[in-house]
N, C-alpha and C positions, 0 to 999 in steps of 0.2 A: 601448429596447426591453420591456422589466420593466412600462411604466404600458401599455402596449399588452397588452402579457400581461392583465394585472389585466382592461382594459378590457372584454376578451373573456370576465372569468370564471373563468380557469384562476391559483389562488391562487397553487401553487408549479410552480420548473418540470418536477416528477414529473407534475401537471399536466396539461403543454404532451408530453410524453413519450407520455402515454395514450392524449390524441387527437388525436394524429399518432405513431403510428407506424412512419410511413416515416423521419421524419425523423434523419437523423444525432444523436446526443444531442450528443457534442463540440462538434460545428460550432452546433447552436443555443445553446450553451451561454458558449463561446467568444464570436459572435456578441450575444447577449444581458450578456455581463460586461461587454461594450468588450474583451474580447483579443483581436480579430479582427474588423477591416470587414468588411463582404458586397457584393455589390453590388445594383441599382438593380432588378434583375428579384429576385435572391432577398429586399429586400423586398417585392414585390406578391406574392409569396409569405405572408411574412409578415403582412403588409397582410390579404392578403385573410381570412387566418384565423382575423384577429382582430377582424375590422372595422373598421380602421383606414384613412387613405390612407397607399401609397407616399412618397407625396411625403413628408409630416409624417414618417413611420418613419425613410427615408433620410437626410435632412438638418435636417428641423424645418420646413421650408417650411408658410407655411399652417397651418387646423384639421386637430384630428390627424381626426375624424369627418368626409367629406362633409354640405353640407346638403346638405338634403332637401327635397322642395318641399310645401309642407303643404297638407292635404286640409282643405276648410271639415268643419270637426266637427260634427257630427250632438250635442245635447242629450244623450243615451245613452248619448258617451264624455266626458263629464265630470260630473263628481263635484266638491258642495259638499265641503273638505274641513274639519274646524273644528282652529283653531290657536290649543294649552294649551302650558301653561309648563313646564319641564325638570320643575319638582315636582310639576305635574299630570299629565303622564305615571308617572310613581310609584307616582302614587296606584292610579293605572287597573290593578294587581294586587289592587285588594283588592274581594273577594266583591264584586255586584252594581253597582257603581262605575261611571258616565257618567258625563260628557260633558254641564255645563247646557247647559239652551238659551239661545239668544242668544249663547252664545261666537261669535269672529270668527271668518272661512272663507277660504279660496281656492276657486278653480274651480279642477281640476286633470286631467287627460284623460290617456287610456290609464292605467289601477290596474286596472280592470279589475273579476272581483268581489271584497268584501270588507270591514270594516269599518276606515274610517282617519280617522287622525290627523296634523297636523302639529303639530312642535316642532323646539324651537332646537338648534344643536350647543351646548351648556359645556361647555370646555374642548378641548386638544389632543392629549387620546390616540387619537384617529380622525383627525386632518389630513392627514392624504396621501389621503382621502378624502374628508371632512370637513370642513375647520378650522370654528375655533370661528364660530357664530352661522350654519353653516349651517340650513336647509329641510330638516330630514330627514320624507320622507311614513312613513307608519310604518301596517301592517294588525291589527290586534288580534286576528285569524282565524287570520291561522299562526304558531303557538304550540307547532307543532312543531319541534325540533329538530334542523336537520341543518350539516354538518362543512363550514365555510368562509363560512355566511350570516352576514347580521351583526343583532341583533338590541336592542332597549332590553330591559333586565335590568333590573327591581329588588332587588337585594344590598344588603343587609343593610341594610334602608329607605332607599337610596340608588338614584338614578335613576345608568344605565349606560351607554352604544353602545359596544357589543364585537363582536368577529365571534366566531362562537363554534366549539372550538376540543373534539377528543378525543382521547383515549388519553394521558395520563390526559386529562379534561372540566376544560377555562378558559376561561375568557373573552380573548379576545387582543387589546390593543391594534394599530393599522396607527398608526402614530406615527416622526415628524422627530425625537420629541425620544425620547432614549433613558432618558430615570427614566421611564419609563412601560415594567412589563415584565406577563408576564404571571399573570393573578389565577387560578388553581388551586385546585378549589371541594374543599372541606373536609366531608366528613360532614355539619360544624355549623354549615355556612355555612346564612343563608336566602335562600332567591334564590327568583326566579321569573322566566319573558318578558312582559315588557308585550306586546309586537309585530315581526316582522320588518319590517326597514326597508325599504322596494321605490324608495325615492327619493333620491334629493338634489339637493336646488337649493343653490345658491351665486352669490352677489351680486358681477356682478364691475362 
C-alpha cells in the first residue's frame, strides 16, 4: 500500500487524508500499516485513487501498473538527452556551465519543455526510489524548490540526489539503509539546485 501511495506522489499518509478527505483515517492507516485486511472492493477504490492495478494491490498479482498500448511517437515527442557523469552533473551549478558537444545521448519521450540531462545514481541514499546506477533524467530549468520533490543538488562541492523538505529546510534520503539521515541545511552550507529529477529509469 505504501508503494502505491508513493507511486501517486503522496509522500505521507497526511497527504492521503488531504486529497481524499472522505476516507476514514483510522481505517486507511490500519490498511497501509498491515494491521487490518481490506476487501477486493476496497482495493479497487485504493487502486483507482493511486493509479495502480487492484489485483496487484490486493494480493501482489502481476504488475503494479497496467501496461498501456503505445501509440507511435512523433519526432516532437522525443528528445535527445545527454548522459553525463555524476561529478559532471555537480559541476553544472557553476555560472555559464554547459554540457560539452558530442556527449553521448539517449532518446527519451514525454519530457515536455525543459533543458534535460541524464546521470547515473551513486550510492544507496535514495534506493527506495532509485537504486545505485539507476538513470536519472533531470531538468536544469526546474530549480524552484517544492517540498516533497526530488532534485540533484550540489552540497559542499559534492553532487547529491535527495528529496527537498521544509520546516526546517533539509535534504531527505529515501533509503532502506538506516544509516542515511536527513541533512539539515545550515546558514554556512554552500549548496545549490542543479535541477529537478523528472524520470527514473531502472535496468531489470
